[in-house]
N, C-alpha and C positions, 0 to 999 in steps of 0.2 A: 425112529418109531414105523418108519416107513418101510413096507417089505417089496421086494422085487423093485417093480418101478412104484413113482408115486402115484399112478392112475391106476393102480391095481384095486379090483373091488375088496382084495381083503382091506385095504386100508380104509376104505370108506367104511367097512364094518367095524373096525377099530375105532375111527372116529364116532360113527353112531353109537356104538358102547359106551365110549366115553362121555358123550354129550347128551344121552337119551332124556336124563331127567331136565337138564337146562331148556331142552326141546321141548318138553313137555310141559314145563311151567310157563313158558311164553306163551303155547297155544291156549292153555287152561285159563291163561288170563284174559285172553280174546273169546273163548267160546266158555259158554255159561254151563256146560253139563259136562262132565267128567267122560262118559262113555263115548260122547261125540270128540273130544279132544283127543281120546285113545287114538279113535278111528282117523282122525286128521293127521295124527303122528304117523301113522301107518301108511297113510298116502304121501305124506312130506318123505318119508324113508324110500318110498318108491320113486318119487321123482328125483330125489337126490341121486338114487342108483342110475335113473336113466341119465342124467347130465354129469353124472361123475367124470366123464374124460373132459369136461370143461371147466374143471375146479382148478385153479390157479393155486398151486400147492406152498407158494412165496406168501399166501394171504391165510387170515385166521378163518377156520374153518366155521365157528359159531356163527358169526355174521351171514355167511353165505347160507348156512343151513335156515337162519331165523327168515330170511327173503322167501326161499321156497316155502316155510310153514306159513308165512302171511298169504302167499299165494293160494296156498290149500286152504286157509281159514275162508279167504275171499270165496273160493268155489263152492265151500261149504254154506256159506251165507246167502250164494245165488240159489243153491238147491233150497234151502229152508226161508226163504225170503218172507214167508207167510207167518213165522213163528213170531211169536210175540216175546220171544227171549233173546231174539237176536239185536245187537247194537245198531245204532245208525251209522253210516260210513264214516263219519267225522270222528264220531267217539270210538271207532275200532282202530281209526289211524292214530288218533291220540295215546290210546292204551298200548299198541304195539310200539310206539315211538317212545314212550316213557318207560315200556318193560325193557327195551333194549337200553334206555339211559341207564337204568338204577340194576341190570341184571348183577354187575360184579358185587353190588352192595347186597343185593340179596344172597347171592351164593355165600358170601361172607358170612350173613346173618344164620345162614344153614349150617354152615361148619361150626359157629360158637354154639348153635343150639345143640347139637350132637354133643359137643363137651359139656355143655351146662345139663343136656339130660343125662349124662353118665355121672354125674356128682348127686342125683337124687339116689334114695336108698333102693333096694332092687324091686320092693313091691310098687311103688310109685313108677318106676321106669315102666315096668310090665303094664299097670293101669295106661298110662300115656300111649304104650305102644299098641294095646289092644284098641284103644278107641280111635287113634287117629290114623296108625298105621295097617292095622289089620282091620280097621272099621268097623268094629263090632257094635253092635246095637246097644242103646243104654239098656234096653230090656234085657240082654243077653249078660252084659255086666253086672246088672242089678241083681238077676238070679244068681251068678256065679260068686260074687262077690258078698251077697246076703246085705245089700244096700238097698235104702230107700231111694228113690228117684230125686228127692231134694239133696239127701246125703251124698250121693255119686255126683251130680252136678255141682256141688260146693266143693267137692274134692278136686274135681277137674278143674274148675276156675280156680282155685288157690296153687294148681300146680301150674296150669297156663301164667298165672302171674309171676309165679318163683321164676320159671323159665324165661319169661319176657324181661324181668328184672335182672338176671342172670346175663343175657344178651346185650341189653343196654349197658350195665355196668363195663362189660369187657370191651366194648365199641368205644365207649367214652375213655375207657384207659389206653385204649390203642390211639385215641387223638381223632 
Protein backbone atom coordinates (compact mmCIF):
# COMPACT_ATOMS: atom_id res chain seq x y z
CA UNK A 1 0.00 0.00 0.00
CA UNK A 2 2.77 2.45 0.82
CA UNK A 3 4.59 4.09 -2.07
CA UNK A 4 8.29 4.96 -1.99
CA UNK A 5 8.93 5.50 1.71
CA UNK A 6 6.25 5.00 4.37
CA UNK A 7 6.43 8.68 5.31
CA UNK A 8 5.89 10.05 1.79
CA UNK A 9 3.01 12.55 1.50
CA UNK A 10 1.40 10.34 -1.13
CA UNK A 11 0.79 7.74 1.56
CA UNK A 12 -0.97 10.29 3.73
CA UNK A 13 -3.22 11.17 0.79
CA UNK A 14 -4.04 7.48 0.31
CA UNK A 15 -4.85 7.02 4.00
CA UNK A 16 -6.93 10.19 4.18
CA UNK A 17 -8.88 9.10 1.10
CA UNK A 18 -9.47 5.67 2.57
CA UNK A 19 -10.58 6.98 5.98
CA UNK A 20 -12.14 10.36 5.22
CA UNK A 21 -15.70 9.21 6.00
CA UNK A 22 -14.69 7.65 9.32
CA UNK A 23 -12.82 10.79 10.33
CA UNK A 24 -15.78 12.96 9.35
CA UNK A 25 -18.24 10.80 11.29
CA UNK A 26 -15.99 10.98 14.34
CA UNK A 27 -15.83 14.79 14.14
CA UNK A 28 -19.53 15.16 13.37
CA UNK A 29 -20.51 13.24 16.49
CA UNK A 30 -18.59 15.88 18.49
CA UNK A 31 -19.71 19.00 16.60
CA UNK A 32 -23.41 19.69 16.06
CA UNK A 33 -23.15 21.62 12.76
CA UNK A 34 -22.18 19.75 9.59
CA UNK A 35 -20.45 22.74 7.98
CA UNK A 36 -18.30 23.18 11.10
CA UNK A 37 -17.49 19.47 11.09
CA UNK A 38 -16.37 19.74 7.45
CA UNK A 39 -14.14 22.71 8.31
CA UNK A 40 -12.65 20.79 11.23
CA UNK A 41 -12.03 17.83 8.94
CA UNK A 42 -10.01 20.11 6.65
CA UNK A 43 -8.03 21.46 9.59
CA UNK A 44 -7.43 17.90 10.76
CA UNK A 45 -6.07 16.96 7.34
CA UNK A 46 -3.68 19.91 7.46
CA UNK A 47 -2.53 19.00 10.96
CA UNK A 48 -1.95 15.40 9.88
CA UNK A 49 0.08 16.62 6.92
CA UNK A 50 2.23 18.82 9.15
CA UNK A 51 2.95 15.92 11.52
CA UNK A 52 3.07 13.14 8.92
CA UNK A 53 6.81 12.58 9.39
CA UNK A 54 6.09 11.56 12.99
CA UNK A 55 3.57 8.87 12.09
CA UNK A 56 4.66 5.37 13.07
CA UNK A 57 3.62 3.20 10.11
CA UNK A 58 3.66 0.10 12.28
CA UNK A 59 0.61 1.45 14.12
CA UNK A 60 -2.95 1.92 12.86
CA UNK A 61 -3.64 5.22 11.13
CA UNK A 62 -7.22 5.85 12.25
CA UNK A 63 -6.64 6.17 16.03
CA UNK A 64 -3.75 8.55 15.27
CA UNK A 65 -6.02 10.61 13.00
CA UNK A 66 -8.79 10.61 15.62
CA UNK A 67 -6.41 12.18 18.15
CA UNK A 68 -5.68 15.01 15.70
CA UNK A 69 -9.38 15.41 14.97
CA UNK A 70 -10.12 15.61 18.69
CA UNK A 71 -7.51 18.34 19.10
CA UNK A 72 -9.02 20.27 16.19
CA UNK A 73 -12.47 19.94 17.78
CA UNK A 74 -10.99 21.36 21.00
CA UNK A 75 -9.56 24.33 19.06
CA UNK A 76 -12.94 24.87 17.44
CA UNK A 77 -14.60 24.80 20.86
CA UNK A 78 -12.19 27.41 22.18
CA UNK A 79 -13.03 29.71 19.26
CA UNK A 80 -16.79 29.25 19.67
CA UNK A 81 -16.98 28.96 23.45
CA UNK A 82 -19.89 31.38 23.68
CA UNK A 83 -22.08 29.38 21.33
CA UNK A 84 -25.00 27.59 23.02
CA UNK A 85 -24.42 24.62 20.70
CA UNK A 86 -21.07 23.53 22.14
CA UNK A 87 -20.84 20.62 24.56
CA UNK A 88 -19.37 20.87 28.04
CA UNK A 89 -15.78 19.51 28.10
CA UNK A 90 -16.70 16.37 30.04
CA UNK A 91 -19.53 15.61 27.60
CA UNK A 92 -17.18 16.09 24.66
CA UNK A 93 -14.63 13.73 26.22
CA UNK A 94 -17.35 11.13 26.83
CA UNK A 95 -18.65 11.40 23.26
CA UNK A 96 -15.15 11.09 21.81
CA UNK A 97 -14.35 8.08 23.95
CA UNK A 98 -17.64 6.38 23.17
CA UNK A 99 -17.30 7.10 19.43
CA UNK A 100 -13.87 5.48 19.32
CA UNK A 101 -15.21 2.53 21.28
CA UNK A 102 -18.08 1.84 18.87
CA UNK A 103 -16.35 2.84 15.60
CA UNK A 104 -16.06 -0.73 14.28
CA UNK A 105 -19.68 -1.49 15.14
CA UNK A 106 -20.90 1.67 13.41
CA UNK A 107 -18.79 0.92 10.33
CA UNK A 108 -20.28 -2.58 10.18
CA UNK A 109 -23.80 -1.15 10.45
CA UNK A 110 -23.05 1.19 7.53
CA UNK A 111 -21.83 -1.74 5.44
CA UNK A 112 -25.00 -3.67 6.22
CA UNK A 113 -27.11 -0.60 5.52
CA UNK A 114 -25.61 -0.36 2.02
CA UNK A 115 -26.58 -3.99 1.39
CA UNK A 116 -30.08 -3.50 2.78
CA UNK A 117 -30.56 -0.38 0.69
CA UNK A 118 -29.71 -2.32 -2.47
CA UNK A 119 -32.53 -4.78 -1.68
CA UNK A 120 -35.15 -2.04 -2.01
CA UNK A 121 -36.96 -1.33 -5.28
CA UNK A 122 -35.30 1.36 -7.42
CA UNK A 123 -37.86 4.13 -6.67
CA UNK A 124 -37.40 3.62 -2.92
CA UNK A 125 -33.61 3.65 -3.25
CA UNK A 126 -33.90 6.92 -5.19
CA UNK A 127 -36.12 8.43 -2.49
CA UNK A 128 -33.70 7.49 0.31
CA UNK A 129 -30.68 8.75 -1.62
CA UNK A 130 -32.43 11.98 -2.60
CA UNK A 131 -33.46 12.78 0.94
CA UNK A 132 -30.46 11.59 2.95
CA UNK A 133 -27.43 11.52 0.62
CA UNK A 134 -28.27 14.48 -1.61
CA UNK A 135 -30.16 16.21 1.22
CA UNK A 136 -33.00 17.33 -0.98
CA UNK A 137 -35.59 19.29 0.92
CA UNK A 138 -38.99 17.85 1.70
CA UNK A 139 -40.56 20.55 -0.45
CA UNK A 140 -38.45 19.59 -3.46
CA UNK A 141 -39.33 15.93 -3.05
CA UNK A 142 -43.02 16.70 -2.54
CA UNK A 143 -43.07 18.72 -5.76
CA UNK A 144 -41.06 16.24 -7.80
CA UNK A 145 -42.94 13.15 -6.59
CA UNK A 146 -46.36 14.82 -6.34
CA UNK A 147 -46.78 13.77 -2.71
CA UNK A 148 -48.33 15.47 0.27
CA UNK A 149 -46.06 16.25 3.20
CA UNK A 150 -47.76 13.60 5.29
CA UNK A 151 -47.38 10.93 2.59
CA UNK A 152 -43.72 11.78 2.00
CA UNK A 153 -42.80 11.61 5.66
CA UNK A 154 -44.81 8.44 6.20
CA UNK A 155 -43.05 6.80 3.26
CA UNK A 156 -39.63 7.89 4.59
CA UNK A 157 -40.51 6.64 8.06
CA UNK A 158 -41.50 3.23 6.70
CA UNK A 159 -38.29 3.02 4.65
CA UNK A 160 -36.16 3.92 7.65
CA UNK A 161 -37.91 1.24 9.68
CA UNK A 162 -37.44 -1.38 6.96
CA UNK A 163 -33.76 -0.53 6.66
CA UNK A 164 -33.31 -0.56 10.44
CA UNK A 165 -35.02 -3.95 10.70
CA UNK A 166 -32.88 -5.35 7.87
CA UNK A 167 -29.63 -4.18 9.50
CA UNK A 168 -30.75 -5.48 12.91
CA UNK A 169 -31.67 -8.91 11.50
CA UNK A 170 -28.29 -9.20 9.78
CA UNK A 171 -26.41 -8.17 12.92
CA UNK A 172 -28.36 -10.73 14.95
CA UNK A 173 -27.63 -13.45 12.40
CA UNK A 174 -23.90 -12.62 12.66
CA UNK A 175 -24.11 -13.11 16.40
